[in-house]
Backbone as JSON, one array per atom type, in Angstrom:
{
  "sequence": "MKPHTLSAFDRDLEAISLNVLTMGGHVEAAIMNAARALEQRDEDLAAQVVQGDKVIDAAEEEINNQVVRLLALRQPHADDLRAAVAVMKMAGELERLGDYAKNMGKRVPILINAPMIEGAAGALRRQARLVGHMLKDMLDAFARMDAELARDVITRDIEVDDMTNALFREFITHMMEDPRNITPCLHYVFIAKNIERMGDLVTHGAEQVIFVTEGRHAEPREKGHSTATIAGPKE",
  "N": [[-7.54, 38.49, 15.69], [-6.64, 35.24, 16.66], [-3.46, 34.32, 17.95], [-1.1, 32.06, 16.47], [-0.52, 29.04, 18.12], [1.9, 26.78, 19.09], [1.5, 24.5, 20.69], [-1.25, 24.06, 20.56], [-1.57, 23.53, 17.82], [0.02, 21.21, 17.58], [-1.42, 19.47, 19.2], [-3.85, 19.25, 17.82], [-2.92, 18.21, 15.37], [-1.85, 15.8, 16.2], [-4.14, 14.4, 16.91], [-5.33, 14.09, 14.41], [-3.36, 12.56, 13.18], [-3.56, 10.19, 14.63], [-5.95, 9.28, 13.59], [-5.11, 8.73, 11.01], [-3.41, 6.57, 11.53], [-5.27, 4.71, 12.45], [-6.77, 4.39, 10.11], [-4.74, 3.3, 8.56], [-4.48, 0.82, 9.82], [-6.87, -0.42, 9.03], [-6.37, -0.62, 6.3], [-4.12, -2.28, 6.23], [-5.26, -4.65, 7.22], [-7.08, -5.11, 5.16], [-5.41, -5.7, 2.97], [-4.13, -8.07, 3.85], [-6.37, -9.73, 4.24], [-7.46, -9.83, 1.67], [-5.45, -11.19, 0.28], [-5.49, -13.6, 1.66], [-8.08, -14.46, 1.1], [-7.78, -14.92, -1.61], [-5.92, -17.03, -1.68], [-7.27, -19.02, -0.21], [-9.53, -19.25, -1.64], [-11.87, -17.92, -0.9], [-14.8, -16.6, -1.19], [-16.61, -15.1, 0.31], [-15.02, -13.73, 2.19], [-13.53, -12.2, 0.43], [-15.55, -10.55, -0.55], [-16.09, -9.09, 1.74], [-13.77, -7.58, 1.93], [-13.99, -5.97, -0.35], [-16.35, -4.55, 0.25], [-15.53, -3.31, 2.59], [-13.83, -1.32, 1.74], [-15.17, 1.05, 1.54], [-15.14, 2.15, 4.08], [-12.48, 2.85, 4.33], [-12.26, 4.78, 2.29], [-14.0, 6.73, 3.3], [-12.62, 7.43, 5.6], [-10.33, 8.66, 4.56], [-11.49, 10.94, 3.39], [-12.51, 12.26, 5.65], [-10.14, 12.79, 7.09], [-8.82, 14.52, 5.31], [-10.62, 16.67, 5.4], [-10.3, 17.39, 8.07], [-7.64, 18.24, 8.1], [-7.76, 20.47, 6.42], [-9.42, 22.14, 7.96], [-7.73, 22.47, 10.12], [-5.57, 23.88, 9.0], [-6.85, 26.23, 8.3], [-7.67, 27.2, 10.78], [-5.41, 27.3, 12.49], [-3.32, 28.44, 11.07], [-0.56, 27.61, 10.27], [3.09, 27.72, 10.65], [6.0, 27.36, 8.49], [7.33, 24.79, 8.95], [5.35, 23.43, 10.38], [3.32, 23.46, 8.49], [4.39, 21.79, 6.54], [4.28, 19.33, 7.89], [1.51, 19.01, 8.2], [0.61, 18.85, 5.54], [1.95, 16.54, 4.79], [0.59, 14.62, 6.3], [-1.89, 14.64, 5.02], [-1.12, 13.71, 2.49], [-0.26, 11.17, 3.23], [-2.67, 9.96, 3.96], [-3.84, 9.88, 1.45], [-2.15, 8.05, 0.1], [-2.72, 5.74, 1.57], [-5.42, 5.39, 0.95], [-5.28, 4.71, -1.75], [-3.87, 2.32, -1.54], [-5.84, 0.8, -0.3], [-7.64, 0.65, -2.43], [-6.26, -1.02, -4.22], [-6.22, -3.38, -2.74], [-8.95, -3.88, -2.68], [-9.39, -4.32, -5.42], [-7.98, -6.69, -5.73], [-9.6, -8.36, -4.2], [-11.89, -8.34, -5.8], [-11.17, -9.95, -7.92], [-11.16, -12.49, -6.95], [-13.65, -14.09, -7.07], [-13.7, -14.57, -9.83], [-11.39, -16.07, -10.27], [-11.92, -18.31, -8.76], [-13.57, -19.78, -10.36], [-11.94, -20.44, -12.43], [-9.29, -22.36, -14.06], [-7.11, -23.9, -11.7], [-3.97, -22.66, -10.71], [-1.26, -24.17, -9.62], [0.18, -23.28, -6.58], [0.26, -20.55, -7.17], [-1.51, -18.66, -5.91], [-0.65, -18.86, -3.27], [1.96, -17.89, -3.49], [1.45, -15.24, -4.2], [0.19, -14.42, -1.89], [2.34, -14.47, -0.13], [3.87, -12.43, -1.24], [2.12, -10.28, -0.81], [2.11, -10.33, 1.96], [4.68, -9.48, 2.54], [4.53, -6.82, 1.68], [2.58, -5.99, 3.48], [3.96, -6.15, 5.92], [5.87, -4.19, 5.46], [4.15, -2.0, 5.34], [3.14, -1.94, 7.97], [5.49, -1.3, 9.39], [6.05, 1.15, 8.22], [3.91, 2.68, 9.15], [4.49, 2.59, 11.86], [6.88, 4.02, 11.81], [5.87, 6.47, 11.02], [4.24, 7.09, 13.21], [6.14, 7.43, 15.22], [7.81, 9.21, 14.06], [10.21, 8.29, 12.87], [12.95, 8.36, 11.12], [14.96, 6.56, 10.37], [13.82, 4.02, 10.52], [11.94, 4.41, 8.54], [13.64, 4.61, 6.32], [14.58, 2.0, 6.25], [12.26, 0.64, 5.5], [11.99, 1.62, 2.91], [14.23, 0.48, 1.61], [13.49, -2.16, 1.52], [11.65, -2.4, -0.48], [12.71, -3.25, -2.87], [12.77, -5.99, -2.65], [10.12, -6.65, -3.05], [9.84, -5.86, -5.71], [11.62, -7.67, -6.97], [10.4, -10.08, -6.35], [8.04, -9.8, -7.77], [9.01, -9.86, -10.42], [9.95, -12.5, -10.52], [7.56, -13.9, -10.21], [6.2, -13.11, -12.52], [7.71, -14.42, -14.51], [7.19, -17.05, -13.81], [4.42, -17.21, -14.26], [4.31, -16.74, -17.0], [5.54, -19.05, -17.93], [3.63, -20.99, -17.19], [1.53, -20.2, -18.87], [2.6, -20.7, -21.4], [2.84, -23.42, -21.32], [0.24, -24.45, -21.26], [-2.59, -23.45, -22.93], [-5.01, -23.12, -21.6], [-4.35, -22.05, -19.22], [-3.98, -19.39, -19.59], [-5.97, -17.37, -19.07], [-6.43, -17.42, -16.13], [-3.77, -16.91, -15.35], [-3.24, -14.4, -16.41], [-4.86, -12.84, -14.78], [-3.53, -13.3, -12.37], [-1.1, -12.09, -12.97], [-1.86, -9.38, -13.13], [-2.62, -9.01, -10.47], [-0.19, -9.44, -9.12], [1.27, -7.3, -10.14], [-0.22, -5.19, -9.11], [0.25, -5.55, -6.38], [2.95, -5.01, -6.34], [2.8, -2.28, -6.91], [1.55, -1.48, -4.59], [3.68, -1.75, -2.83], [5.24, 0.36, -3.77], [3.63, 2.54, -3.04], [3.64, 2.34, -0.25], [6.32, 2.88, 0.13], [6.39, 5.54, -0.74], [4.98, 6.68, 1.36], [6.79, 6.25, 3.46], [8.82, 7.91, 2.56], [7.62, 10.37, 2.97], [7.69, 10.52, 5.75], [10.43, 10.85, 6.19], [10.78, 13.3, 4.93], [9.29, 15.03, 6.57], [10.59, 14.78, 9.05], [13.25, 15.46, 8.53], [13.25, 17.54, 6.77], [13.95, 17.36, 4.12], [14.02, 15.68, 0.94], [13.91, 12.1, 0.58], [16.75, 10.02, -0.23], [17.43, 8.95, -3.62], [15.92, 5.85, -4.41], [16.84, 2.4, -4.78], [15.71, 0.29, -7.36], [14.12, -2.8, -8.34], [14.57, -4.99, -11.21], [12.83, -3.92, -14.1], [9.56, -5.04, -14.92], [8.9, -4.76, -17.51], [10.99, -5.54, -19.05], [11.21, -8.21, -18.92], [11.88, -11.34, -20.2], [10.52, -14.23, -21.84], [10.69, -17.71, -20.75], [13.64, -19.56, -21.61], [13.93, -21.78, -24.34]],
  "CA": [[-7.19, 37.14, 15.25], [-5.88, 34.53, 17.68], [-2.13, 33.96, 17.49], [-0.82, 30.63, 16.33], [0.17, 28.45, 19.27], [2.47, 25.49, 18.68], [0.92, 23.4, 21.45], [-2.59, 23.79, 20.02], [-1.38, 22.89, 16.52], [0.51, 19.85, 17.81], [-2.52, 18.67, 19.75], [-4.8, 18.96, 16.73], [-2.27, 17.34, 14.38], [-1.72, 14.47, 16.8], [-5.45, 13.74, 16.81], [-5.51, 13.68, 13.0], [-2.4, 11.48, 12.92], [-4.14, 8.96, 15.18], [-6.93, 8.81, 12.61], [-4.34, 8.13, 9.92], [-2.94, 5.25, 11.97], [-6.44, 3.83, 12.44], [-7.02, 4.11, 8.7], [-3.69, 2.37, 8.13], [-4.82, -0.5, 10.33], [-7.9, -0.97, 8.15], [-5.74, -0.95, 5.02], [-3.28, -3.47, 6.45], [-6.17, -5.8, 7.31], [-7.66, -5.35, 3.83], [-4.39, -6.36, 2.15], [-3.94, -9.43, 4.32], [-7.59, -10.51, 4.01], [-7.61, -10.06, 0.23], [-4.51, -12.23, -0.09], [-5.97, -14.85, 2.25], [-9.25, -14.87, 0.33], [-7.29, -15.44, -2.88], [-5.29, -18.35, -1.47], [-8.25, -19.99, 0.29], [-10.68, -19.21, -2.54], [-12.95, -17.56, 0.02], [-15.55, -15.53, -1.85], [-17.23, -14.24, 1.33], [-13.98, -12.84, 2.72], [-13.22, -11.25, -0.64], [-16.64, -9.57, -0.58], [-15.9, -8.21, 2.9], [-12.7, -6.63, 1.58], [-14.55, -5.01, -1.31], [-17.29, -3.7, 0.96], [-14.8, -2.55, 3.6], [-13.11, -0.2, 1.15], [-15.95, 2.26, 1.79], [-14.67, 2.7, 5.35], [-11.18, 3.48, 4.04], [-12.53, 5.99, 1.52], [-14.6, 7.72, 4.21], [-11.57, 7.88, 6.5], [-9.5, 9.64, 3.85], [-12.25, 12.19, 3.23], [-12.57, 12.93, 6.95], [-8.8, 13.29, 7.41], [-8.6, 15.69, 4.47], [-11.42, 17.76, 5.95], [-9.69, 17.8, 9.32], [-6.42, 18.99, 7.8], [-8.18, 21.78, 5.9], [-9.87, 22.94, 9.1], [-6.54, 22.78, 10.92], [-4.82, 24.93, 8.32], [-7.62, 27.48, 8.37], [-7.78, 27.67, 12.16], [-4.13, 27.51, 13.18], [-2.41, 29.2, 10.22], [0.75, 27.11, 10.7], [4.33, 28.18, 10.06], [6.5, 26.49, 7.4], [7.56, 23.41, 9.38], [4.05, 22.85, 10.72], [2.59, 23.27, 7.24], [4.95, 20.59, 5.91], [3.75, 18.17, 8.6], [0.08, 18.87, 7.9], [0.47, 18.38, 4.16], [2.4, 15.14, 4.77], [-0.51, 13.79, 6.82], [-2.9, 14.52, 3.95], [-0.57, 12.83, 1.47], [-0.26, 9.82, 3.78], [-4.04, 9.45, 3.83], [-4.05, 9.57, 0.04], [-1.45, 6.81, -0.22], [-3.46, 4.65, 2.19], [-6.65, 5.18, 0.2], [-4.93, 3.98, -2.97], [-3.57, 0.95, -1.12], [-7.13, 0.14, -0.11], [-8.2, 0.36, -3.76], [-5.59, -2.2, -4.77], [-6.72, -4.54, -2.0], [-10.31, -4.11, -3.18], [-9.29, -4.91, -6.75], [-7.59, -8.09, -5.54], [-10.79, -9.06, -3.76], [-12.83, -8.48, -6.92], [-10.73, -11.01, -8.84], [-11.29, -13.81, -6.32], [-14.74, -14.91, -7.65], [-13.34, -14.97, -11.19], [-10.36, -17.11, -10.2], [-12.52, -19.51, -8.2], [-14.17, -20.52, -11.46], [-10.93, -20.64, -13.47], [-8.35, -23.45, -13.72], [-6.21, -23.57, -10.6], [-2.54, -22.67, -10.99], [-0.67, -24.67, -8.37], [1.16, -22.44, -5.89], [0.22, -19.14, -7.56], [-2.16, -17.84, -4.89], [0.22, -18.85, -2.1], [3.08, -16.99, -3.76], [0.94, -13.88, -4.15], [-0.04, -14.09, -0.48], [3.65, -14.15, 0.47], [4.22, -11.11, -1.74], [1.28, -9.32, -0.1], [2.54, -10.3, 3.36], [5.87, -8.63, 2.58], [4.06, -5.43, 1.62], [1.89, -5.73, 4.74], [4.98, -5.89, 6.94], [6.4, -2.86, 5.14], [3.15, -1.01, 5.74], [3.12, -1.86, 9.43], [6.68, -0.56, 9.83], [5.91, 2.53, 7.77], [3.0, 3.34, 10.08], [5.25, 2.77, 13.1], [7.82, 5.13, 11.57], [5.06, 7.69, 11.0], [3.8, 7.37, 14.58], [7.3, 7.86, 16.03], [8.65, 10.08, 13.23], [11.48, 7.58, 12.9], [13.47, 8.4, 9.76], [15.77, 5.38, 10.08], [12.89, 2.93, 10.21], [11.38, 4.73, 7.22], [14.64, 4.23, 5.31], [14.6, 0.54, 6.18], [11.09, 0.27, 4.7], [12.29, 1.95, 1.51], [15.18, -0.48, 1.05], [12.84, -3.46, 1.35], [10.78, -2.41, -1.66], [13.36, -3.99, -3.95], [12.36, -7.39, -2.5], [8.81, -6.77, -3.7], [10.08, -5.8, -7.15], [12.24, -8.92, -7.42], [9.39, -11.14, -6.26], [7.13, -9.6, -8.9], [9.67, -10.36, -11.62], [9.98, -13.96, -10.46], [6.2, -14.38, -10.44], [5.88, -12.92, -13.93], [8.35, -15.51, -15.26], [6.47, -18.29, -13.5], [3.12, -17.2, -14.93], [4.57, -16.89, -18.44], [5.81, -20.46, -18.14], [2.34, -21.69, -17.13], [0.74, -19.86, -20.06], [3.2, -21.37, -22.55], [2.65, -24.85, -21.19], [-1.14, -24.84, -21.5], [-3.41, -22.26, -23.23], [-6.09, -22.97, -20.62], [-3.81, -21.3, -18.08], [-3.77, -17.98, -19.95], [-6.9, -16.47, -18.37], [-6.1, -17.22, -14.71], [-2.43, -16.34, -15.18], [-3.33, -12.96, -16.66], [-5.38, -12.24, -13.55], [-2.46, -13.33, -11.38], [-0.13, -11.06, -13.36], [-2.4, -8.08, -12.7], [-2.57, -8.95, -9.01], [1.22, -9.27, -8.74], [1.66, -5.92, -10.47], [-0.86, -4.31, -8.14], [0.97, -5.66, -5.11], [4.2, -4.24, -6.53], [2.45, -0.86, -6.77], [1.34, -1.27, -3.16], [5.0, -1.5, -2.25], [5.65, 1.72, -4.14], [2.85, 3.48, -2.24], [4.18, 2.29, 1.11], [7.6, 3.58, 0.06], [6.09, 6.97, -0.78], [4.64, 7.08, 2.73], [8.04, 6.32, 4.22], [9.53, 9.12, 2.11], [6.99, 11.51, 3.64], [8.22, 10.56, 7.12], [11.78, 11.44, 6.11], [10.64, 14.72, 4.56], [8.82, 15.78, 7.73], [11.56, 14.76, 10.15], [14.55, 16.02, 8.16], [13.08, 18.72, 5.93], [14.51, 17.13, 2.79], [13.5, 14.47, 0.32], [14.73, 10.9, 0.74], [17.69, 9.73, -1.3], [16.85, 8.07, -4.65], [15.93, 4.46, -3.97], [17.15, 1.37, -5.77], [14.56, -0.48, -7.8], [14.42, -4.06, -8.99], [14.47, -4.96, -12.66], [11.49, -3.61, -14.59], [8.86, -6.18, -15.52], [8.77, -4.53, -18.95], [12.13, -6.13, -19.73], [11.26, -9.65, -18.66], [11.71, -12.23, -21.35], [9.96, -15.53, -21.52], [11.69, -18.75, -20.47], [14.38, -20.07, -22.76], [13.54, -23.16, -24.74]],
  "C": [[-6.33, 36.47, 16.32], [-4.52, 34.15, 17.15], [-1.98, 32.46, 17.38], [-0.06, 30.12, 17.55], [0.62, 27.06, 18.88], [1.79, 24.34, 19.39], [-0.47, 23.05, 20.92], [-2.49, 23.09, 18.67], [-0.95, 21.44, 16.71], [-0.6, 18.94, 18.31], [-3.5, 18.28, 18.65], [-4.19, 17.99, 15.71], [-2.11, 15.93, 14.91], [-3.04, 13.7, 16.7], [-5.7, 13.26, 15.38], [-4.58, 12.51, 12.67], [-2.89, 10.16, 13.48], [-5.2, 8.4, 14.24], [-6.25, 8.18, 11.4], [-3.87, 6.73, 10.29], [-4.1, 4.25, 12.02], [-6.8, 3.42, 11.03], [-6.0, 3.11, 8.17], [-3.93, 0.96, 8.62], [-5.88, -1.19, 9.48], [-7.29, -1.41, 6.81], [-4.88, -2.21, 5.16], [-4.14, -4.73, 6.51], [-6.75, -6.14, 5.95], [-6.67, -6.09, 2.93], [-4.25, -7.82, 2.54], [-5.18, -10.3, 4.04], [-7.81, -10.79, 2.52], [-6.68, -11.18, -0.23], [-4.94, -13.59, 0.45], [-7.18, -15.38, 1.48], [-8.84, -15.48, -1.01], [-6.72, -16.84, -2.7], [-6.32, -19.4, -1.07], [-9.51, -20.05, -0.56], [-11.96, -18.93, -1.76], [-13.7, -16.34, -0.54], [-16.18, -14.57, -0.83], [-16.22, -13.25, 1.91], [-13.6, -11.79, 1.69], [-14.29, -10.16, -0.71], [-16.54, -8.6, 0.59], [-14.82, -7.17, 2.62], [-13.23, -5.55, 0.65], [-15.47, -4.03, -0.6], [-16.57, -2.79, 1.95], [-14.03, -1.36, 3.05], [-13.85, 1.11, 1.35], [-15.51, 2.93, 3.09], [-13.35, 3.44, 5.14], [-11.37, 4.78, 3.27], [-13.08, 7.1, 2.42], [-13.55, 8.28, 5.17], [-10.68, 8.91, 5.83], [-10.21, 10.98, 3.73], [-12.29, 12.97, 4.55], [-11.22, 13.52, 7.34], [-8.49, 14.54, 6.59], [-9.37, 16.9, 5.0], [-10.81, 18.3, 7.25], [-8.43, 18.63, 9.08], [-6.77, 20.39, 7.28], [-8.64, 22.69, 7.03], [-8.69, 23.37, 9.97], [-5.76, 23.94, 10.3], [-5.54, 26.28, 8.42], [-7.62, 28.07, 9.78], [-6.44, 28.08, 12.75], [-3.13, 28.34, 12.38], [-0.94, 28.84, 10.54], [1.93, 27.76, 9.99], [4.85, 27.09, 9.1], [6.66, 25.04, 7.83], [6.25, 22.71, 9.71], [3.23, 22.56, 9.47], [3.07, 22.0, 6.53], [4.39, 19.33, 6.57], [2.29, 17.93, 8.27], [-0.15, 18.34, 6.49], [0.9, 16.92, 4.05], [1.32, 14.2, 5.27], [-1.57, 13.58, 5.75], [-2.4, 13.59, 2.85], [-0.56, 11.38, 1.94], [-1.64, 9.2, 3.66], [-4.35, 9.08, 2.38], [-3.38, 8.27, -0.39], [-2.21, 5.6, 0.34], [-4.75, 4.35, 1.43], [-6.38, 4.39, -1.07], [-4.53, 2.54, -2.65], [-4.85, 0.16, -0.92], [-7.79, -0.21, -1.44], [-7.56, -0.88, -4.36], [-6.03, -3.47, -4.05], [-8.13, -4.9, -2.47], [-10.27, -4.78, -4.55], [-8.86, -6.38, -6.68], [-8.81, -8.91, -5.13], [-11.78, -9.3, -4.89], [-12.44, -9.6, -7.87], [-10.92, -12.4, -8.25], [-12.43, -14.63, -6.91], [-14.42, -15.39, -9.06], [-12.37, -16.14, -11.15], [-10.88, -18.39, -9.6], [-13.07, -20.41, -9.31], [-13.21, -20.76, -12.63], [-10.03, -21.81, -13.09], [-7.37, -23.01, -12.63], [-4.76, -23.66, -11.07], [-1.83, -23.0, -9.68], [0.38, -23.69, -7.83], [1.07, -20.96, -6.17], [-0.36, -18.27, -6.45], [-1.31, -17.76, -3.62], [1.4, -17.91, -2.28], [2.64, -15.53, -3.69], [0.63, -13.47, -2.71], [1.28, -13.75, 0.21], [4.11, -12.77, 0.03], [3.42, -10.04, -1.0], [1.69, -9.21, 1.37], [3.78, -9.43, 3.51], [5.48, -7.16, 2.55], [3.35, -5.06, 2.92], [2.86, -5.42, 5.86], [5.63, -4.52, 6.71], [5.44, -1.77, 5.6], [3.11, -0.83, 7.25], [4.31, -1.04, 9.93], [6.63, 0.9, 9.39], [5.01, 3.31, 8.72], [3.68, 3.55, 11.43], [6.23, 3.93, 12.97], [7.08, 6.45, 11.58], [4.65, 8.08, 12.41], [4.93, 7.94, 15.43], [8.16, 8.91, 15.33], [10.1, 9.57, 13.24], [12.01, 7.48, 11.47], [14.26, 7.15, 9.41], [14.89, 4.18, 9.78], [12.25, 3.16, 8.85], [12.35, 4.34, 6.11], [14.71, 2.71, 5.15], [13.42, 0.03, 5.34], [11.39, 0.49, 3.22], [13.21, 0.91, 0.88], [14.53, -1.83, 0.77], [11.93, -3.54, 0.14], [11.4, -3.19, -2.81], [13.02, -5.48, -3.87], [11.01, -7.62, -3.19], [8.98, -6.75, -5.21], [10.64, -7.13, -7.67], [11.25, -10.08, -7.37], [8.4, -11.03, -7.41], [7.74, -10.15, -10.18], [9.68, -11.88, -11.66], [8.59, -14.54, -10.74], [5.8, -14.22, -11.91], [6.48, -14.06, -14.77], [7.6, -16.83, -15.05], [5.13, -18.34, -14.25], [3.27, -17.33, -16.44], [4.8, -18.35, -18.78], [4.51, -21.27, -18.16], [1.51, -21.43, -18.38], [1.28, -20.55, -21.3], [2.96, -22.87, -22.51], [1.24, -25.3, -21.56], [-1.98, -23.58, -21.75], [-4.55, -22.05, -22.25], [-5.64, -22.16, -19.4], [-3.74, -19.79, -18.35], [-4.68, -17.06, -19.14], [-6.57, -16.32, -16.89], [-4.74, -16.56, -14.52], [-2.42, -14.84, -15.47], [-3.88, -12.23, -15.44], [-4.29, -12.22, -12.47], [-1.38, -12.3, -11.69], [-0.59, -9.69, -12.9], [-2.33, -7.94, -11.18], [-1.13, -8.71, -8.54], [1.69, -7.85, -9.0], [1.02, -4.94, -9.49], [-0.18, -4.37, -6.78], [2.29, -4.92, -5.19], [3.92, -2.75, -6.36], [2.12, -0.52, -5.33], [2.66, -0.98, -2.47], [5.5, -0.11, -2.56], [4.92, 2.76, -3.28], [3.34, 3.51, -0.79], [5.51, 3.05, 1.17], [7.39, 5.09, 0.01], [5.72, 7.49, 0.6], [5.88, 7.2, 3.6], [8.85, 7.56, 3.84], [8.93, 10.38, 2.73], [7.49, 11.65, 5.07], [9.59, 11.22, 7.14], [11.69, 12.93, 5.81], [10.21, 15.56, 5.76], [9.9, 15.88, 8.79], [12.85, 15.5, 9.81], [14.45, 17.25, 7.26], [13.69, 18.59, 4.55], [13.97, 15.81, 2.26], [14.47, 13.31, 0.54], [15.65, 10.72, -0.46], [17.02, 8.83, -2.34], [16.99, 6.61, -4.25], [16.25, 3.52, -5.11], [15.88, 0.61, -6.09], [15.02, -1.81, -8.4], [14.3, -3.92, -10.5], [13.03, -4.71, -13.07], [10.86, -4.85, -15.2], [8.71, -5.98, -17.03], [9.89, -5.2, -19.74], [12.2, -7.65, -19.56], [11.01, -10.43, -19.94], [11.09, -13.54, -20.91], [11.05, -16.53, -21.26], [12.36, -19.24, -21.73], [13.96, -21.49, -23.08], [14.73, -24.11, -24.59]]
}
């Protein structure tokens, strides 16, 4: 049996990590394009996002296969094993992010034919842009194994939570003002909640960076107020 060599493991893991970063680029584009399609009511762009999710799914499957082959071939030690497992988890988080972007794209044709809620799509695009910036920085932290940048990403998730709460209140107001707004606002509520979950997934990725670099789990993070406790506007 060939002995485990650190340089060979590092070389193989670096190649897989580059695939993760490429996958992350596809996910980042999917999030931004889905939000743009929503704001611009662009059904063709939304369809591209939905179709493009197949590329993201295939990337995750390939990365998982590569990690399994790496583990079987190199038989890594404890620290190396932690890094390999983190890469697989990162691919899983990215795949779920792609699913949320796809779901946003699927709602665009429905909302095109529903009453327009002034400013709603633009606000959701700003929320998605915040998550997109978090994702970009998380991927940079992963590429450099930068725990401090990863912590910065984690702290910014509360902004996404607070924005979600504000949007929920706004949509509730629209629904109370006119029953015709209920259907589109419910779709916007689901989209806002999905974007909030995107922020959580990006945060989980940042926590993986900290775990690999420091060998311990990240400190408990502060969360915004739960949307479950949001009350409607006062009369």
